[in-house]
C-alpha positions as CSV (number, residue, x, y, z in Angstrom):
1,M,-30.9,95.2,-98.7
2,S,-34.3,97.2,-98.7
3,G,-34.1,100.6,-96.8
4,V,-30.1,100.9,-97.6
5,F,-29.1,103.4,-99.7
6,T,-25.7,104.1,-101.2
7,T,-23.7,107.3,-102.2
8,A,-20.5,108.1,-103.7
9,F,-17.1,107.7,-102.0
10,P,-13.9,110.4,-103.1
11,Y,-12.5,108.0,-105.2
12,Y,-11.6,109.2,-108.8
13,S,-12.2,105.9,-110.7
14,Q,-15.9,105.8,-109.1
15,F,-16.4,109.2,-110.7
16,G,-14.6,107.9,-113.5
17,L,-11.9,111.1,-113.5
18,P,-8.2,111.0,-113.7
19,V,-6.0,110.0,-111.0
20,S,-4.9,113.6,-111.1
21,T,-8.3,114.9,-110.1
22,P,-8.0,117.2,-106.7
23,T,-9.0,115.8,-103.4
24,K,-10.7,118.4,-102.7
25,D,-13.1,118.4,-105.9
26,L,-14.0,114.6,-105.1
27,V,-14.9,115.2,-101.2
28,E,-17.3,118.3,-102.7
29,Q,-19.2,116.0,-105.0
30,S,-19.3,112.9,-102.8
31,L,-20.9,115.0,-100.1
32,L,-23.2,116.8,-102.5
33,Q,-24.1,113.1,-103.4
34,L,-24.8,112.4,-99.6
35,R,-26.8,115.6,-99.7
36,L,-29.0,114.4,-102.3
37,V,-29.6,111.1,-101.2
38,L,-31.2,112.4,-98.0
39,Q,-33.5,114.8,-100.1
40,Q,-34.1,112.5,-103.1
41,Q,-34.4,108.6,-102.1
42,T,-35.1,109.1,-98.2
43,A,-35.3,111.8,-95.6
44,P,-33.4,112.5,-92.7
45,S,-36.4,111.5,-90.6
46,D,-36.5,108.0,-91.9
47,T,-32.9,107.6,-91.7
48,A,-31.0,106.0,-88.7
49,A,-27.1,106.4,-89.6
50,V,-24.7,106.7,-92.2
51,L,-22.2,103.4,-92.3
52,I,-18.8,104.1,-93.8
53,E,-15.3,102.4,-93.9
54,P,-12.6,105.0,-93.5
55,V,-10.3,103.4,-95.4
56,M,-12.7,101.5,-98.2
57,G,-11.6,97.6,-98.2
58,E,-13.1,95.7,-101.1
59,G,-14.1,98.6,-103.3
60,G,-10.0,99.6,-103.8
61,Y,-8.4,100.1,-100.6
62,V,-8.8,104.0,-100.6
63,P,-8.6,105.8,-97.5
64,A,-11.5,108.3,-96.9
65,P,-9.8,112.0,-96.8
66,P,-10.2,113.6,-93.6
67,E,-12.1,116.5,-94.8
68,F,-14.6,114.0,-96.2
69,L,-14.9,112.1,-92.9
70,H,-15.5,115.6,-91.2
71,G,-18.1,116.6,-93.6
72,I,-20.2,113.2,-93.0
73,R,-19.9,114.0,-89.3
74,K,-21.3,117.8,-90.0
75,I,-24.4,116.2,-91.9
76,C,-25.1,113.6,-89.2
77,D,-25.1,116.5,-86.5
78,E,-27.1,118.5,-88.5
79,N,-29.5,115.9,-89.3
80,N,-29.6,113.8,-86.2
81,L,-28.0,110.9,-87.4
82,L,-25.6,108.5,-86.4
83,L,-22.1,108.1,-88.2
84,I,-21.1,104.5,-87.8
85,C,-17.4,103.7,-88.7
86,D,-16.7,100.1,-90.0
87,E,-13.2,99.0,-88.8
88,V,-13.4,95.2,-89.2
89,Q,-10.7,95.5,-92.0
90,S,-8.8,98.6,-91.1
91,G,-9.2,98.5,-87.4
92,F,-6.7,97.3,-84.8
93,G,-3.1,99.0,-86.1
94,R,-3.8,98.0,-89.4
95,T,-3.2,101.7,-90.8
96,G,-0.9,102.6,-88.2
97,T,-3.2,103.8,-85.3
98,M,-5.2,101.4,-83.4
99,F,-8.4,102.9,-85.4
100,A,-8.1,104.3,-88.8
101,V,-10.9,107.2,-88.0
102,E,-8.3,108.4,-85.4
103,E,-6.3,110.2,-87.8
104,S,-9.0,112.2,-88.7
105,G,-10.2,113.2,-85.3
106,V,-13.7,112.5,-86.4
107,R,-15.2,110.8,-83.6
108,P,-18.1,108.1,-84.7
109,D,-21.4,107.5,-82.7
110,I,-20.7,103.9,-83.1
111,L,-17.3,101.8,-84.4
112,I,-17.5,98.2,-85.2
113,F,-14.4,96.0,-85.4
114,A,-13.4,92.2,-85.8
115,K,-10.8,90.2,-87.4
116,G,-7.4,91.9,-86.3
117,V,-8.6,91.9,-82.6
118,A,-8.3,88.3,-82.2
119,N,-5.6,87.8,-84.7
120,G,-8.1,86.1,-87.0
121,F,-10.0,84.0,-84.2
122,P,-13.8,84.8,-84.4
123,L,-14.2,87.4,-82.2
124,S,-16.0,91.1,-82.9
125,G,-16.9,94.1,-81.3
126,I,-19.1,97.3,-81.0
127,A,-18.2,100.4,-79.1
128,S,-20.4,103.3,-78.4
129,T,-21.3,105.3,-75.8
130,R,-22.9,104.1,-72.5
131,E,-26.2,106.5,-73.5
132,L,-26.8,104.5,-77.0
133,M,-25.9,101.0,-75.6
134,S,-28.3,101.3,-72.6
135,K,-31.0,102.0,-75.1
136,Q,-30.9,98.0,-75.6
137,K,-32.5,95.7,-73.2
138,P,-30.4,93.2,-71.9
139,G,-30.1,89.9,-74.2
140,S,-31.6,92.0,-76.7
141,M,-28.4,91.7,-79.0
142,G,-26.5,88.4,-79.6
143,G,-24.3,87.2,-82.5
144,T,-22.7,84.1,-83.3
145,Y,-19.3,85.4,-82.2
146,A,-20.7,85.7,-78.5
147,G,-19.4,84.2,-75.5
148,N,-16.5,82.5,-77.1
149,A,-13.9,82.1,-74.2
150,V,-11.0,81.0,-76.6
151,S,-11.1,84.0,-78.8
152,C,-11.4,85.9,-75.8
153,A,-8.3,85.0,-74.7
154,A,-6.8,85.5,-78.0
155,G,-7.9,89.2,-78.1
156,K,-6.2,89.8,-75.0
157,A,-3.0,88.2,-75.7
158,V,-3.3,90.4,-79.0
159,I,-3.5,93.4,-76.7
160,E,-0.5,92.2,-75.0
161,V,1.5,91.6,-77.7
162,F,0.9,94.9,-79.4
163,K,2.1,96.8,-76.2
164,E,5.2,94.1,-75.5
165,E,6.3,94.1,-79.2
166,R,5.6,97.7,-80.2
167,I,3.4,96.6,-83.1
168,L,2.4,100.1,-84.3
169,D,6.1,101.2,-84.4
170,N,6.5,98.2,-86.7
171,V,4.1,99.5,-88.9
172,A,5.1,102.6,-89.5
173,V,8.6,101.2,-90.2
174,R,7.6,98.8,-92.6
175,S,4.8,101.3,-94.2
176,K,7.5,103.5,-95.4
177,Q,9.7,100.6,-96.5
178,M,6.8,99.7,-98.5
179,F,5.7,103.1,-99.6
180,D,9.3,104.0,-100.6
181,F,9.6,101.0,-102.6
182,L,6.9,101.3,-104.5
183,E,6.9,105.0,-105.4
184,A,11.0,104.1,-106.7
185,L,9.3,101.2,-108.6
186,R,6.5,103.7,-110.3
187,S,10.0,105.4,-112.2
188,T,10.6,102.1,-114.0
189,K,9.5,101.0,-117.5
190,A,7.4,98.4,-115.5
191,G,6.1,100.3,-112.9
192,S,4.9,103.2,-115.0
193,L,2.2,100.8,-115.4
194,I,0.9,101.6,-112.1
195,E,-1.4,104.6,-111.9
196,D,-2.0,105.2,-108.3
197,V,-0.2,103.9,-104.7
198,R,-2.4,104.6,-101.8
199,G,-3.4,103.6,-98.1
200,R,-1.8,103.7,-94.6
201,G,0.2,101.8,-92.4
202,L,0.2,98.3,-93.9
203,M,-3.2,98.4,-95.8
204,V,-1.6,99.7,-99.3
205,G,-3.6,99.8,-102.5
206,V,-1.8,99.7,-106.0
207,Q,-4.1,100.7,-108.8
208,F,-3.1,100.0,-112.8
209,A,-4.0,102.1,-115.4
210,A,-7.1,100.9,-117.5
211,Q,-6.0,98.9,-120.6
212,E,-7.7,99.2,-123.9
213,A,-10.9,98.0,-124.1
214,G,-11.1,94.2,-124.2
215,K,-7.6,93.7,-122.9
216,P,-7.3,91.7,-119.3
217,Q,-6.2,93.5,-116.6
218,I,-3.4,93.8,-115.1
219,A,-3.5,93.0,-111.7
220,P,-4.9,89.2,-111.8
221,K,-1.8,88.7,-113.6
222,V,0.3,90.1,-111.3
223,V,-1.5,88.1,-108.9
224,Q,-0.6,84.6,-110.8
225,E,3.0,85.8,-111.2
226,C,3.1,86.2,-107.6
227,L,1.7,82.8,-106.7
228,N,4.2,81.1,-109.1
229,R,6.9,82.6,-107.1
230,D,5.2,81.3,-103.6
231,M,3.7,84.7,-102.5
232,L,0.2,85.0,-102.1
233,L,-1.3,88.6,-103.2
234,L,-5.0,89.5,-103.8
235,S,-6.6,91.7,-106.2
236,T,-10.0,93.6,-105.3
237,S,-12.7,95.7,-106.7
238,V,-14.4,96.3,-110.1
239,F,-10.9,98.2,-110.8
240,D,-7.5,97.3,-111.5
241,V,-6.4,97.2,-108.0
242,L,-4.0,94.8,-106.2
243,R,-3.9,95.0,-102.3
244,F,-1.1,94.6,-99.9
245,I,-2.0,93.8,-96.3
246,P,0.7,91.8,-94.5
247,P,1.0,90.7,-91.1
248,L,1.4,93.9,-88.8
249,N,4.8,91.8,-87.2
250,I,6.4,91.5,-90.9
251,T,10.4,91.8,-90.4
252,E,12.2,94.0,-92.4
253,Q,13.8,91.1,-94.2
254,E,10.1,89.1,-95.3
255,M,9.2,92.7,-96.4
256,D,12.3,92.9,-99.0
257,D,11.4,89.5,-100.0
258,A,7.9,90.3,-100.8
259,L,8.8,93.7,-102.6
260,R,11.2,91.7,-104.7
261,I,8.6,88.7,-105.8
262,F,6.4,91.8,-106.9
263,K,8.7,93.7,-108.8
264,E,9.4,90.7,-110.8
265,S,6.0,89.6,-111.1
266,L,5.0,92.7,-112.5
267,E,8.3,92.9,-115.1
268,A,6.8,89.6,-116.2
269,V,3.3,90.8,-116.7
270,A,5.2,94.0,-118.4
271,K,6.7,91.8,-120.9
272,E,3.9,89.6,-121.7
273,V,1.7,92.7,-122.6
274,G,4.2,93.9,-124.4
275,Y,5.1,96.9,-122.5
276,L,8.7,95.8,-122.0
């Protein structure tokens, strides 16, 4: 889209660096790239806002380090730019807090959300200050999701369920269950195919080590093996990444079943590619 410029995210694969690269170095390089964009490709006076996902979704399920978000906030403040956080995928409890950006302590100027807010019903929202929102004339902002009474009722029910069923508590426990399992799996022969396990709450990415040139990625093969075992799992990004994004009310047994299927599928792929 014209007038939009992309810049680096502190993600080792985007820089072509090893997974062991210190987060501090990735953050410094990413913030430098952002400053260069504002000097070389556009200018602060021509720039309205910086838009970021606090946890990168389709790009690889990569959480933004808190120091990166603080650095962006500083650049925005220095240049009179708005900071917009896109929490369409990471918002409403997905990462263990209602919104992922909360963990960093950074306050965006505008927060956008959808999906989880109404459990999949067509509903989205924009949250900001009264000062900013009042700059719009009444009726000047609309959308295809506006005014849907059924979706609004679903949104209200979701908020009630969050409170009554202590959904965030379940996210924390099931998240630990998942991360403990995945980290233990990495110590096995098949698990050594895994290069990185990352994420927050129940938004988890598993990245596989790059294969030799000409060889297919591991993630799509694992997806197919999981499907053969009646479990739906998706890959994401141009890198070799699987995404885990289960329901926030998933039970301990359901999580056990899912992780068992993932392990069996990974072992099957490891044998197929001659790793076992």
